[in-house]
C-alpha positions in Angstrom: -7.3 2.6 11.8 -3.8 1.8 10.6 -2.6 1.3 7.0 0.6 -0.8 6.5 1.7 0.3 3.0 4.3 -1.7 1.1 5.4 0.0 -2.1 7.2 -2.3 -4.5 9.3 -1.4 -7.6 10.1 -4.1 -10.1 10.8 -4.7 -13.8 7.8 -4.6 -16.0 8.7 -8.1 -17.4 8.5 -9.6 -13.9 5.3 -7.8 -13.0 2.7 -10.3 -14.3 4.3 -13.3 -12.5 5.0 -11.3 -9.3 1.4 -9.9 -9.2 0.0 -13.4 -9.6 2.1 -14.7 -6.8 1.1 -11.7 -4.6 -2.6 -12.2 -5.2 -2.6 -16.0 -5.1 -0.1 -16.7 -2.3 1.5 -13.9 -0.4 -1.4 -11.6 0.3 -3.7 -14.5 1.4 -0.9 -15.7 3.7 -0.5 -12.2 5.2 -4.3 -12.0 5.7 -4.4 -15.4 7.4 -2.4 -13.9 10.2 -5.5 -12.2 11.4 -3.7 -8.9 11.9 -5.4 -7.1 9.0 -9.0 -6.6 8.1 -8.6 -5.6 4.4 -6.0 -5.4 1.7 -5.9 -3.2 -1.5 -3.4 -3.6 -4.3 -2.8 -0.4 -6.3 -0.6 0.3 -9.4 1.1 3.6 -9.7 0.2 5.1 -13.0 2.0 8.5 -12.6 5.1 8.5 -14.8 8.3 9.8 -13.3 11.5 10.5 -15.3 13.7 8.9 -12.7 11.5 5.8 -12.2 12.4 2.5 -13.8 10.0 -0.4 -14.0 6.6 -0.5 -12.4 5.4 0.3 -8.9 2.6 -1.3 -6.9 1.4 -0.3 -3.4 -0.1 -3.0 -1.2 -2.1 -1.5 1.6 -3.1 -3.7 4.5 -5.7 -2.2 6.9 -5.4 -3.0 10.6 -8.0 -2.1 13.2 -5.4 -1.1 15.8 -1.7 -0.3 16.3 -1.5 -3.5 18.5 -2.6 -5.7 15.6 0.0 -4.1 13.3 2.7 -4.5 16.0 1.7 -8.2 16.3 2.2 -8.6 12.6 5.5 -6.7 12.6 7.0 -8.6 15.5 5.6 -12.1 14.9 4.9 -12.5 11.1 6.6 -9.7 9.2 10.2 -11.0 9.2 9.3 -14.4 7.9 7.0 -13.0 5.2 9.7 -10.6 4.0 12.2 -13.4 4.0 9.9 -15.5 1.8 9.7 -12.7 -0.7 13.4 -12.1 -0.6 14.1 -15.8 -1.2 11.8 -15.9 -4.2 12.7 -12.6 -5.9 16.0 -11.5 -4.3 16.8 -7.9 -5.4 14.4 -8.0 -8.3 11.7 -6.4 -6.1 12.6 -3.4 -4.1 10.1 -2.7 -1.3 9.6 0.4 0.8 7.4 0.1 3.8 5.4 2.9 5.6 2.8 3.1 8.2 -0.2 5.5 8.0 -3.0 6.4 10.3 -6.4 7.1 8.9 -7.4 10.6 10.1 -10.9 10.8 8.6 
């Protein structure tokens, strides 16, 4: 099983609107691609002295690397562009790929 993790940093004032958009529009659109079987939205609660704003991790679960690659190649760029068009540099995203070992 593969986890596509997108960690986002944004200003706390923007967080309610952004989170609503993610839950109501963006995540459902990503899930409609059929590349993922599950999605979790997590909020980082650990405080870091060098951290500004709030951080969320969106974890999309894929059954196989092939499904993830399909998303990455055929859907990812347009999804990222929609987010960039809506929020510009107000949301900083870091993407990582994890494999479930156990």
